[in-house]
C-alpha positions in Angstrom: 227.9 -136.8 -254.0 229.5 -133.7 -252.6 227.2 -131.7 -250.3 227.9 -127.9 -250.1 228.1 -126.4 -246.6 227.4 -123.0 -248.0 223.8 -122.0 -247.1 221.5 -120.7 -249.8 220.4 -117.8 -247.5 223.1 -115.6 -246.0 223.0 -114.4 -242.4 222.9 -110.8 -243.7 219.5 -111.5 -245.4 218.1 -112.9 -242.1 219.4 -110.0 -240.0 217.9 -107.5 -242.4 214.6 -109.2 -241.9 215.0 -109.1 -238.2 215.9 -105.4 -238.2 212.9 -104.6 -240.4 210.3 -105.8 -237.8 208.6 -103.1 -235.8 205.6 -102.6 -233.5 203.0 -100.9 -235.6 199.8 -99.6 -234.1 196.7 -98.3 -235.9 196.9 -100.8 -238.8 193.9 -100.9 -241.2 191.6 -103.6 -242.6 192.9 -103.0 -246.1 195.7 -105.3 -247.2 197.3 -106.4 -250.5 198.3 -109.8 -249.3 196.0 -112.7 -250.0 194.4 -114.8 -247.2 196.0 -117.9 -248.8 199.5 -116.3 -248.5 198.9 -115.4 -244.8 197.9 -119.0 -244.1 200.9 -120.2 -246.1 203.2 -118.2 -243.9 201.7 -119.6 -240.7 201.9 -123.1 -242.1 205.6 -122.7 -243.0 206.4 -121.2 -239.5 204.7 -124.0 -237.6 206.5 -126.6 -239.7 210.0 -125.0 -239.3 210.2 -123.2 -235.9 212.2 -125.3 -233.4 211.1 -126.8 -230.1 213.1 -128.5 -227.4 213.1 -132.3 -227.8 210.8 -131.7 -230.7 207.9 -131.2 -228.3 205.8 -129.2 -230.8 203.5 -127.6 -228.2 202.7 -124.5 -230.1 199.3 -124.1 -231.7 198.0 -121.3 -234.0 194.6 -119.7 -234.5 194.3 -117.5 -237.6 191.3 -115.2 -237.7 190.7 -112.9 -240.7 188.1 -110.2 -241.4 184.7 -111.1 -239.7 186.3 -113.9 -237.7 189.0 -111.4 -236.6 186.2 -109.1 -235.4 184.6 -112.1 -233.7 187.8 -112.7 -231.8 188.0 -109.2 -230.4 184.3 -109.0 -229.6 184.9 -112.2 -227.5 187.9 -110.7 -225.8 186.0 -107.5 -225.1 182.9 -109.2 -223.8 184.9 -111.8 -221.8 187.2 -109.2 -220.1 184.7 -106.5 -219.3 183.3 -107.8 -216.0 186.6 -108.9 -214.6 188.4 -105.6 -215.4 185.6 -103.5 -214.0 185.6 -105.5 -210.8 189.4 -105.6 -210.3 190.6 -102.4 -211.9 187.6 -100.1 -212.2 185.8 -98.0 -214.8 188.8 -96.0 -215.9 190.9 -99.1 -216.6 188.0 -100.6 -218.5 187.5 -97.5 -220.7 191.3 -97.5 -221.5 191.3 -101.2 -222.4 188.1 -101.1 -224.4 189.5 -98.4 -226.6 192.6 -100.6 -227.2 190.4 -103.6 -228.1 188.4 -101.4 -230.5 191.6 -100.3 -232.3 192.7 -103.9 -232.6 189.3 -104.9 -234.0 189.8 -102.4 -236.9 192.8 -104.4 -238.1 192.5 -107.1 -240.8 193.5 -110.2 -238.8 195.0 -111.7 -235.8 197.3 -114.7 -235.4 196.8 -116.0 -231.9 199.6 -118.2 -230.6 198.7 -120.9 -228.1 200.5 -123.5 -226.0 199.0 -127.0 -225.9 199.7 -128.5 -222.5 199.0 -132.1 -223.7 202.5 -132.5 -225.5 204.1 -131.0 -222.4 202.5 -133.6 -220.1 203.3 -136.4 -222.6 207.0 -135.5 -222.6 207.1 -135.2 -218.9 205.6 -138.7 -218.5 208.6 -140.0 -220.4 211.2 -138.0 -218.4 209.4 -137.7 -215.0 212.7 -137.3 -213.1 212.6 -133.7 -214.4 210.0 -131.3 -212.8 207.2 -130.5 -215.3 208.2 -126.9 -215.0 211.3 -127.7 -217.0 209.1 -128.7 -220.0 206.8 -125.8 -219.5 209.8 -123.5 -219.8 210.9 -125.2 -223.0 207.4 -124.7 -224.4 207.5 -121.0 -223.5 210.8 -120.7 -225.4 209.4 -122.4 -228.5 206.3 -120.2 -228.4 208.4 -117.1 -228.3 210.4 -118.3 -231.3 207.2 -118.9 -233.2 205.9 -115.4 -232.3 209.0 -113.5 -233.5 209.2 -115.5 -236.7 205.5 -115.0 -237.5 205.7 -111.3 -236.7 208.7 -110.7 -238.9 207.4 -112.8 -241.8 204.0 -110.9 -241.8 205.8 -107.6 -241.9 208.0 -108.7 -244.7 204.8 -109.0 -246.8 204.3 -105.3 -246.4 201.9 -105.4 -243.5 202.1 -103.8 -240.1 201.7 -105.8 -236.8 201.9 -105.6 -233.1 202.3 -108.3 -230.4 199.6 -108.2 -227.8 198.7 -110.1 -224.6 195.1 -109.2 -224.2 194.2 -112.8 -223.3 195.7 -112.0 -219.8 192.7 -109.9 -219.0 190.3 -111.7 -216.5 187.8 -113.7 -218.5 189.4 -113.2 -221.9 191.2 -116.6 -222.2 188.0 -118.7 -221.7 186.1 -116.3 -224.0 188.6 -117.0 -226.8 188.4 -120.8 -226.4 184.6 -120.7 -226.2 184.1 -118.5 -229.3 186.2 -120.8 -231.5 185.5 -124.2 -229.7 189.1 -124.7 -228.9 190.5 -127.5 -226.6 190.8 -126.6 -222.9 194.5 -127.6 -223.1 195.1 -124.7 -225.5 196.4 -121.7 -223.5 196.8 -118.4 -225.4 200.2 -116.8 -225.2 200.1 -113.8 -227.6 198.0 -112.1 -230.3 199.7 -110.8 -233.4 197.4 -108.1 -234.7 198.1 -107.2 -238.3 196.7 -105.2 -241.2 197.6 -102.5 -243.7 200.3 -100.0 -242.8 198.9 -96.6 -241.6 202.0 -94.9 -242.8 205.8 -95.4 -242.8 207.3 -98.1 -240.6 208.3 -96.7 -237.2 211.9 -95.8 -236.5 214.0 -98.3 -234.6 213.8 -97.9 -230.9 216.9 -96.8 -229.0 219.0 -99.7 -227.6 221.4 -100.0 -224.7 225.0 -99.6 -225.7 226.8 -102.8 -226.8 229.4 -102.2 -224.1 226.6 -102.8 -221.6 224.8 -105.7 -223.3 227.6 -107.8 -224.9 230.8 -109.3 -223.5 233.3 -111.0 -225.7 236.2 -113.1 -224.6 238.7 -114.5 -227.2 
């Protein structure tokens, strides 16, 4: 049997998808995409995104509607004392307003890193420092994030990538609210919902003469 080397999907299609993605704030809780389709996208990404040595350390929490609100209530409650203590009232007011705006969205896809697969792989190749495998896991997490973000926006939604789990107290609050394993460490929150208007314009980039070198 002859196997064609011509891919079914062209690079131009993929790059158009990549160029479409934007950071969209102020998304709404009204969406035309079904919950089943959102979950289907997440499942497809987790099954297809790569990881070094097939480590598969990425974990996903999908929260929609009331559960999405529960997530942001947990982050808000968990972070308040720590932010007030370390950064003051003004910083808390600013962050609380951000959390409220995210809570008004339809859903959040929270990307975690499970340390158990990292430790398992390190035990097989202990001559490498564990930091090598932690770095691999970060790379895989980032790939999951950009694929998820792009795919969600191709469904006609708007999204932004957040790192609110980094606020003091927020990480444990997330795990506690959803009874997640202690080995799951949050890496990013993709907040999504209905578009509040047109997609934002592309941000200005550095000239190619600065960012790319070609030798041939």
